[in-house]
Each structure stands twice: as C-alpha cells, then as structure tokens.
DOKOLLUM-589893 format. One record per residue (C-alpha): x, y, z; residue in one letter. Coordinates in steps of 0.1 Angstrom, whole numbers. Example, Ala and Ser with C-alpha at 12.3 -4.5 7.8 and 13.67 -1.06 7.14 Angstrom:
REM DOKOLLUM-589893
[r [123,-45,78],"a"]
[r [137,-11,71],"s"]
***
This chain:
REM DOKOLLUM-589893
[r [-117,512,589],"x"]
[r [-121,536,558],"x"]
[r [-87,527,547],"x"]
[r [-94,489,548],"x"]
[r [-127,494,529],"x"]
[r [-108,515,502],"x"]
[r [-82,487,499],"x"]
[r [-109,461,494],"x"]
[r [-127,481,468],"x"]
[r [-94,487,450],"x"]
[r [-86,449,450],"x"]
[r [-120,442,438],"x"]
[r [-117,466,409],"x"]
[r [-84,452,400],"x"]
[r [-98,417,399],"x"]
[r [-128,429,378],"x"]
[r [-104,447,356],"x"]
[r [-83,415,351],"x"]
[r [-114,394,344],"x"]
[r [-125,419,318],"x"]
[r [-91,419,302],"x"]
[r [-91,381,302],"x"]
[r [-125,381,286],"x"]
[r [-115,405,259],"x"]
[r [-84,384,251],"x"]
[r [-104,353,249],"x"]
[r [-130,370,226],"x"]
[r [-101,383,204],"x"]
[r [-87,349,199],"x"]
[r [-121,335,188],"x"]
[r [-129,365,166],"x"]
[r [-93,362,151],"x"]
[r [-101,326,143],"x"]
[r [-131,334,123],"x"]
[r [-115,364,106],"x"]
[r [-87,341,94],"x"]
[r [-110,314,84],"x"]
[r [-132,337,63],"x"]
[r [-102,352,47],"x"]
[r [-88,318,36],"x"]
[r [-57,322,57],"x"]
[r [-55,286,68],"x"]
[r [-19,287,79],"x"]
[r [-30,315,103],"x"]
[r [-59,293,115],"x"]
[r [-36,264,121],"x"]
[r [-12,285,141],"x"]
[r [-42,294,165],"x"]
[r [-47,257,173],"x"]
[r [-28,235,197],"x"]
[r [-11,204,186],"x"]
[r [-37,182,204],"x"]
[r [-66,202,190],"x"]
[r [-99,185,183],"x"]
[r [-131,197,166],"x"]
[r [-165,182,169],"x"]
[r [-191,190,142],"x"]
[r [-225,175,133],"x"]
[r [-214,162,99],"x"]
[r [-189,137,112],"x"]
[r [-193,110,138],"x"]
[r [-156,114,148],"x"]
[r [-137,144,160],"x"]
[r [-113,162,136],"x"]
[r [-76,167,145],"x"]
[r [-56,198,137],"x"]
[r [-47,189,100],"x"]
[r [-81,175,92],"x"]
[r [-99,206,105],"x"]
[r [-77,227,84],"x"]
[r [-87,207,54],"x"]
[r [-124,212,63],"x"]
[r [-119,249,63],"x"]
[r [-103,248,29],"x"]
[r [-132,227,16],"x"]
[r [-157,252,30],"x"]
[r [-138,281,15],"x"]
[r [-138,265,-20],"x"]
[r [-175,260,-17],"x"]
[r [-184,294,-3],"x"]
[r [-156,318,-15],"x"]
[r [-175,348,1],"x"]
[r [-183,330,34],"x"]
[r [-187,350,65],"x"]
[r [-190,340,102],"x"]
[r [-208,369,119],"x"]
[r [-207,369,158],"x"]
[r [-239,382,174],"x"]
[r [-231,372,209],"x"]
[r [-202,358,229],"x"]
[r [-195,350,265],"x"]
[r [-162,341,281],"x"]
[r [-156,322,314],"x"]
[r [-121,312,323],"x"]
[r [-108,293,293],"x"]
[r [-142,287,278],"x"]
[r [-159,310,251],"x"]
[r [-194,305,238],"x"]
[r [-203,321,204],"x"]
[r [-237,326,189],"x"]
[r [-238,339,153],"x"]
[r [-245,333,117],"x"]
[r [-228,316,88],"x"]
[r [-234,332,53],"x"]
[r [-221,325,20],"x"]
[r [-229,317,-17],"x"]
[r [-223,282,-30],"x"]
[r [-200,290,-59],"x"]
[r [-179,258,-57],"x"]
[r [-184,221,-55],"x"]
[r [-185,205,-21],"x"]
[r [-184,168,-12],"x"]
[r [-185,159,-50],"x"]
[r [-217,180,-55],"x"]
[r [-219,208,-81],"x"]
[r [-223,243,-69],"x"]
[r [-260,255,-68],"x"]
[r [-251,292,-66],"x"]
[r [-276,296,-37],"x"]
[r [-271,320,-8],"x"]
[r [-272,304,26],"x"]
[r [-277,320,61],"x"]
[r [-276,295,90],"x"]
[r [-274,303,127],"x"]
[r [-244,286,144],"x"]
[r [-233,280,180],"x"]
[r [-196,273,188],"x"]
[r [-180,265,221],"x"]
[r [-143,271,223],"x"]
[r [-119,257,248],"x"]
[r [-86,278,251],"x"]
[r [-54,266,267],"x"]
[r [-47,298,286],"x"]
[r [-18,306,264],"x"]
[r [-35,322,234],"x"]
[r [-44,291,215],"x"]
[r [-76,270,209],"x"]
[r [-75,235,223],"x"]
[r [-109,224,211],"x"]
[r [-142,236,196],"x"]
[r [-176,222,192],"x"]
[r [-199,236,165],"x"]
[r [-236,231,160],"x"]
[r [-259,242,132],"x"]
[r [-291,230,116],"x"]
[r [-280,207,87],"x"]
[r [-315,203,74],"x"]
[r [-319,241,71],"x"]
[r [-285,244,53],"x"]
[r [-296,217,29],"x"]
[r [-329,233,22],"x"]
[r [-312,266,15],"x"]
[r [-284,251,-5],"x"]
[r [-309,231,-27],"x"]
[r [-337,256,-29],"x"]
[r [-349,260,-65],"x"]
[r [-328,231,-77],"x"]
[r [-340,197,-89],"x"]
[r [-365,176,-69],"x"]
[r [-345,154,-45],"x"]
[r [-360,124,-63],"x"]
[r [-345,136,-96],"x"]
[r [-311,142,-78],"x"]
[r [-312,107,-62],"x"]
[r [-320,91,-96],"x"]
[r [-293,111,-113],"x"]
[r [-267,101,-87],"x"]
[r [-275,64,-89],"x"]
[r [-276,63,-127],"x"]
[r [-243,82,-129],"x"]
[r [-228,56,-105],"x"]
[r [-238,27,-128],"x"]
[r [-222,45,-157],"x"]
[r [-189,47,-137],"x"]
[r [-193,10,-128],"x"]
[r [-196,-2,-163],"x"]
[r [-166,20,-173],"x"]
[r [-146,5,-144],"x"]
[r [-140,40,-131],"x"]
[r [-137,32,-94],"x"]
[r [-116,63,-87],"x"]
[r [-147,84,-88],"x"]
[r [-167,63,-63],"x"]
[r [-159,85,-33],"x"]
[r [-178,114,-51],"x"]
[r [-210,93,-49],"x"]
[r [-204,73,-17],"x"]
[r [-204,87,19],"x"]
[r [-173,82,41],"x"]
[r [-192,55,62],"x"]
[r [-205,37,31],"x"]
[r [-214,0,35],"x"]
[r [-222,-26,9],"x"]
[r [-239,-60,11],"x"]
[r [-233,-82,-18],"x"]
[r [-236,-120,-24],"x"]
[r [-198,-120,-30],"x"]
[r [-193,-106,5],"x"]
[r [-198,-124,39],"x"]
[r [-205,-92,58],"x"]
[r [-213,-54,53],"x"]
[r [-181,-40,37],"x"]
[r [-165,-7,29],"x"]
[r [-161,13,-3],"x"]
[r [-128,-4,-9],"x"]
[r [-146,-38,-11],"x"]
[r [-170,-22,-35],"x"]
[r [-141,-11,-56],"x"]
[r [-126,-45,-55],"x"]
[r [-157,-62,-68],"x"]
[r [-161,-39,-96],"x"]
[r [-124,-42,-106],"x"]
[r [-127,-80,-106],"x"]
[r [-159,-78,-127],"x"]
[r [-144,-54,-152],"x"]
[r [-114,-77,-157],"x"]
[r [-136,-107,-161],"x"]
[r [-163,-89,-183],"x"]
[r [-146,-59,-201],"x"]
[r [-178,-53,-220],"x"]
[r [-201,-54,-189],"x"]
[r [-232,-34,-188],"x"]
[r [-258,-28,-160],"x"]
[r [-290,-24,-180],"x"]
[r [-316,-6,-158],"x"]
[r [-352,-18,-164],"x"]
[r [-369,0,-134],"x"]
[r [-358,27,-110],"x"]
[r [-380,40,-81],"x"]
[r [-370,66,-55],"x"]
[r [-384,88,-29],"x"]
[r [-352,109,-27],"x"]
[r [-337,90,2],"x"]
[r [-341,54,-10],"x"]
[r [-335,41,-46],"x"]
[r [-346,8,-58],"x"]
[r [-331,-4,-90],"x"]
[r [-341,-35,-111],"x"]
[r [-319,-44,-141],"x"]
[r [-299,-70,-160],"x"]
[r [-262,-74,-158],"x"]
[r [-248,-83,-193],"x"]
[r [-212,-93,-201],"x"]
[r [-189,-117,-219],"x"]
[r [-163,-136,-199],"x"]
[r [-132,-128,-218],"x"]
[r [-109,-121,-188],"x"]
[r [-99,-142,-158],"x"]
[r [-121,-143,-127],"x"]
[r [-110,-153,-92],"x"]
[r [-81,-172,-108],"x"]
[r [-101,-191,-134],"x"]
[r [-95,-187,-171],"x"]
[r [-122,-170,-192],"x"]
[r [-150,-192,-204],"x"]
[r [-159,-169,-233],"x"]
[r [-196,-173,-222],"x"]
[r [-221,-145,-222],"x"]
[r [-242,-139,-190],"x"]
[r [-275,-122,-185],"x"]
[r [-283,-119,-148],"x"]
[r [-312,-100,-133],"x"]
[r [-303,-79,-102],"x"]
[r [-320,-60,-75],"x"]
[r [-303,-31,-57],"x"]
[r [-316,-9,-28],"x"]
[r [-295,22,-22],"x"]
[r [-299,45,9],"x"]
[r [-287,81,4],"x"]
[r [-277,105,32],"x"]
[r [-286,142,36],"x"]
[r [-259,153,12],"x"]
[r [-272,130,-15],"x"]
[r [-244,104,-13],"x"]
[r [-249,66,-11],"x"]
[r [-248,55,25],"x"]
[r [-258,18,22],"x"]
[r [-262,-5,-8],"x"]
[r [-279,-39,-7],"x"]
[r [-273,-60,-39],"x"]
[r [-291,-92,-48],"x"]
[r [-288,-116,-78],"x"]
[r [-290,-153,-84],"x"]
[r [-255,-166,-78],"x"]
[r [-263,-201,-90],"x"]
[r [-276,-188,-123],"x"]
[r [-246,-166,-127],"x"]
[r [-223,-197,-121],"x"]
[r [-243,-219,-144],"x"]
[r [-242,-194,-173],"x"]
[r [-206,-186,-168],"x"]
[r [-196,-223,-169],"x"]
[r [-221,-236,-195],"x"]
[r [-203,-261,-218],"x"]
[r [-172,-260,-197],"x"]
[r [-158,-290,-179],"x"]
[r [-152,-278,-145],"x"]
[r [-123,-302,-142],"x"]
[r [-107,-292,-175],"x"]
[r [-85,-266,-159],"x"]
[r [-70,-292,-134],"x"]
[r [-65,-318,-161],"x"]
[r [-47,-292,-183],"x"]
[r [-24,-281,-154],"x"]
[r [-14,-317,-148],"x"]
[r [-7,-323,-185],"x"]
[r [14,-292,-186],"x"]
[r [31,-303,-154],"x"]
[r [42,-336,-170],"x"]
[r [53,-317,-202],"x"]
[r [75,-293,-180],"x"]
[r [90,-323,-162],"x"]
[r [98,-341,-194],"x"]
[r [116,-310,-207],"x"]
[r [133,-304,-173],"x"]
[r [117,-269,-174],"x"]
[r [120,-265,-136],"x"]
[r [107,-229,-134],"x"]
[r [76,-238,-152],"x"]
[r [72,-270,-133],"x"]
[r [75,-250,-99],"x"]
[r [50,-225,-111],"x"]
[r [21,-249,-108],"x"]
[r [27,-256,-71],"x"]
[r [16,-237,-39],"x"]
[r [48,-224,-22],"x"]
[r [38,-243,8],"x"]
[r [30,-275,-10],"x"]
[r [43,-309,0],"x"]
[r [58,-334,-25],"x"]
[r [63,-371,-20],"x"]
[r [83,-396,-40],"x"]
[r [88,-432,-31],"x"]
[r [69,-426,1],"x"]
[r [94,-399,12],"x"]
[r [87,-362,16],"x"]
[r [108,-340,-6],"x"]
[r [114,-303,-7],"x"]
[r [107,-285,-40],"x"]
[r [145,-282,-45],"x"]
[r [149,-320,-41],"x"]
[r [119,-327,-65],"x"]
[r [135,-304,-91],"x"]
[r [169,-322,-86],"x"]
[r [153,-355,-92],"x"]
[r [136,-343,-124],"x"]
[r [169,-328,-137],"x"]
[r [187,-361,-129],"x"]
[r [161,-380,-149],"x"]
[r [166,-357,-179],"x"]
[r [203,-362,-178],"x"]
[r [201,-400,-175],"x"]
[r [172,-404,-199],"x"]
[r [172,-374,-222],"x"]
[r [142,-387,-241],"x"]
[r [122,-393,-210],"x"]
[r [84,-390,-215],"x"]
[r [56,-394,-190],"x"]
[r [24,-405,-206],"x"]
[r [-9,-400,-188],"x"]
[r [-31,-431,-195],"x"]
[r [-60,-422,-171],"x"]
[r [-70,-393,-149],"x"]
[r [-97,-396,-122],"x"]
[r [-109,-363,-107],"x"]
[r [-130,-360,-75],"x"]
[r [-133,-324,-64],"x"]
[r [-98,-311,-57],"x"]
[r [-82,-345,-58],"x"]
[r [-67,-361,-89],"x"]
[r [-55,-396,-94],"x"]
[r [-32,-403,-124],"x"]
[r [-22,-436,-140],"x"]
[r [6,-434,-165],"x"]
[r [37,-448,-182],"x"]
[r [73,-435,-181],"x"]
[r [94,-444,-212],"x"]
[r [129,-435,-224],"x"]
[r [164,-447,-230],"x"]
[r [193,-445,-206],"x"]
[r [219,-427,-227],"x"]
[r [234,-405,-200],"x"]
[r [249,-409,-166],"x"]
[r [223,-416,-140],"x"]
[r [227,-417,-102],"x"]
[r [265,-417,-105],"x"]
[r [265,-448,-129],"x"]
[r [274,-447,-166],"x"]
[r [247,-451,-193],"x"]
[r [235,-486,-201],"x"]
[r [216,-476,-233],"x"]
[r [188,-497,-220],"x"]
[r [151,-486,-228],"x"]
[r [128,-480,-200],"x"]
[r [91,-486,-197],"x"]
[r [75,-484,-163],"x"]
[r [41,-477,-149],"x"]
[r [36,-449,-124],"x"]
[r [8,-436,-101],"x"]
[r [3,-399,-92],"x"]
[r [-19,-384,-65],"x"]
[r [-25,-346,-65],"x"]
[r [-45,-322,-45],"x"]
[r [-53,-286,-56],"x"]
[r [-60,-256,-35],"x"]
[r [-88,-230,-42],"x"]
[r [-65,-212,-66],"x"]
[r [-59,-242,-88],"x"]
[r [-23,-246,-74],"x"]
[r [-10,-280,-63],"x"]
[r [-8,-281,-26],"x"]
[r [3,-318,-23],"x"]
[r [16,-343,-48],"x"]
[r [26,-380,-45],"x"]
[r [43,-402,-72],"x"]
[r [49,-439,-69],"x"]
[r [63,-466,-92],"x"]
[r [79,-499,-89],"x"]
[r [116,-489,-83],"x"]
[r [127,-525,-83],"x"]
[r [113,-530,-118],"x"]
[r [128,-497,-129],"x"]
[r [163,-506,-117],"x"]
[r [160,-541,-133],"x"]
[r [153,-526,-167],"x"]
[r [180,-499,-162],"x"]
[r [207,-525,-154],"x"]
[r [196,-555,-174],"x"]
[r [226,-567,-195],"x"]
[r [221,-568,-232],"x"]
[r [219,-603,-249],"x"]
[r [246,-610,-275],"x"]
[r [230,-616,-308],"x"]
[r [238,-648,-326],"x"]
[r [257,-648,-359],"x"]
***
C-alpha cells in the first residue's frame, strides 16, 4: 500500500513538474516576443509568429495578418524609439498565456501622419496569447485604454479644437494644390465622403478622383474659407470655391468661364485627429450655369459633326474613326455597315471623286440626337466602283441622323441619299457641242 501511494505521489510530482515546465516555456515565448519587439528586432518577432497568425487590436476593426502586424510594430517603434512592454503578471494554461503589464515610451517620431509630441506615455495593457504548442504564437488579442493614451500623448499640446482646425485648413491647402498623395495623412483608413458628384458614400480614392478632376478643369482653383467652427471632433466649414475652367471636365472642352460657388462641408474626426467622414454640399445647378454661361450646349456636337465631314472629305480615316464609339452602329443606304466597311466606302468616294465635298446645309439638334441636311458635290475623275471615270460633276442632297453618347462620341449614324439620282448623274453621257 505504501509503495502504491509513493508511486502515485511520484507521478503527481512529475505531472506538476511538466506543467510548471510548460508554463515556463509559454511564459518565455511571450517574454521573448516583447523583448524582440522593444529592441526593434522585427525579423525575430516575425519568426515567432505562425504563418496563419492573426492579431486583434482596438485601433482596427479588422484582424492583422503576420506581415501587417510586423508593420504595426515598426510604426510603433518609429513613434516610440524607447518603448518598453513591462510584464507585471502572467498566467499560462495549456496553449494560452494571459499578460498584464504596462506600455511606456516617449513619442519622438511621427505616427499616423501626426507630428511627435515628445510626451511620455504609460498605459496599462492586457494581452492574451494563443500558442501552437510548437514554440510559436498563433494569435494575440491586445487591449488598452485608447482615450488614456491619447490624453497622455497630447497633454500640454494644442487644444483639440485648434488641432482640428489646423488639420482641416491644411487639407484644403493640399486640395487647392492638387496634392492628393498626402490625403492619407489626414484621412482615416475607413474614411467616407458624400458629395453631390457621388451617388453614395465613397472611399478616399473617390475623394482623390474628384479633386484630380477639379484640378484638371480648374488649375487655379481655390477654396476660400469664410467661416470655420469646431468642437474638436466636428468641423463645419463655409466657403467659396473659385476657379477658371481652362481644362477639360468630364470629357467637355474648357469653357474659359470663372465660377464662384458657395460650399458647406461637415467633417468628423476620429480619436487620432484624422477625418473619418466628410459631407459636402453646394448648388450643382448654379455650378453648371456659371460653367456654361455664354456657351451653346450643342456647339460641341455640331463642331464634331463638321470635323467628321471634313475628315470624310479628306479620307482621313483615322480621324474619322476617332469620333465614333468603338461599339457604334453605322448605316448607309438602309444597310448596317461595320466601321471598316464605312471607311472603305469613304476611301472609294475619295478615289472616284477626288474633290468630293460634303456641305452641311442645316443641323437640327435635340438632346443627343442630330439631324443633318446637306449636299455632296464633286467631279468623277477617278475609277469608281470598278468603272472608269466619266468626268461628270455630281451634286446630290443627303440626310444624316446621328446619336451621341454621354462622352460626345457617336454611338449610331445613318446616311441616306437618292442613289438612283447619284448614279444617273455619274453615268449621264455628255452632250456633243454644236459647231
């Protein structure tokens, strides 16, 4: 009986010893992780993580994968070169390790686009590690008081209202300069914008796209701020957008007009002082009216048709094709032609009637639809449709029907004329003159 009891005690002691050893091993893995992180040895940190590693942190709605978490560590080290993770208490159970401690450091470097404050921070942290049983970390979840960190980080610095105003004013300066590359320094990763040009809340890329289009259309653009009100989190800006339309806008040629458009913008900033949401309002009708004042809205389409006829007369097939939508439909003599067939017909006319000229006598425009009445003239001095030249003069009326797409490209075209009258003029024998 005593021998059995002794064996049981021995087995129990061995088990306890194994558990203690496992706990020590788990504790060493996590302490090594913090030591490598604080030392800036990010390759060493990466080697401690499994390939399917994930990290959850309060400053992101989505988990971080291995490479992304390494980048977070590098950002943290750049902002706090003397950073230290001090472990006050840890507990291990199987492959789980819970850590309680403190993060300390001096903000000597920029972080998330914000300048260093040189403030010291001391923030309690809680971290839960999941190990894979083979000496590596499979996941971790870290928690800390973001508000406490922000307060310590910004202690003694400018009033948050001053900081918010500075952020928004600097953003407008970047906008006027067309410097969209810097937008990410002022906008959060989940930034959304609502703008009359957009049908729904959109990302920072849409914001950049709008500004690039505006800068192209109005190289001298300026957002003149007339009033700015903020409580540190929300910023309301009233102002006037000014600019001269000397560049193309949405496919339209510049009008040369100046615009002055009042605007109202509400910005919401996150805890780090970055723009999270932006709501933009202005009078779109007033903008269009000022942009197009004195401009015939149909002038561009009429100009295109006249240039199209000029290209056809010259048999400039490349220019002729450039005015058409690639998916456009072309009809001649009530038959649908491909673009290649249309160009072949134009080239054949030029060979047979070298001086061919298409005169536009009347243009009627209704929205995107154009009706043209014109006259085709010329002299048949070249081989035409396999027949020798007759040297006859041609004068025939023609009718054209064209439809434009939203980019002012022709999406359908139809040309009709009296082919019987054309052939009669072409083949009509010359009368012998009397002596």
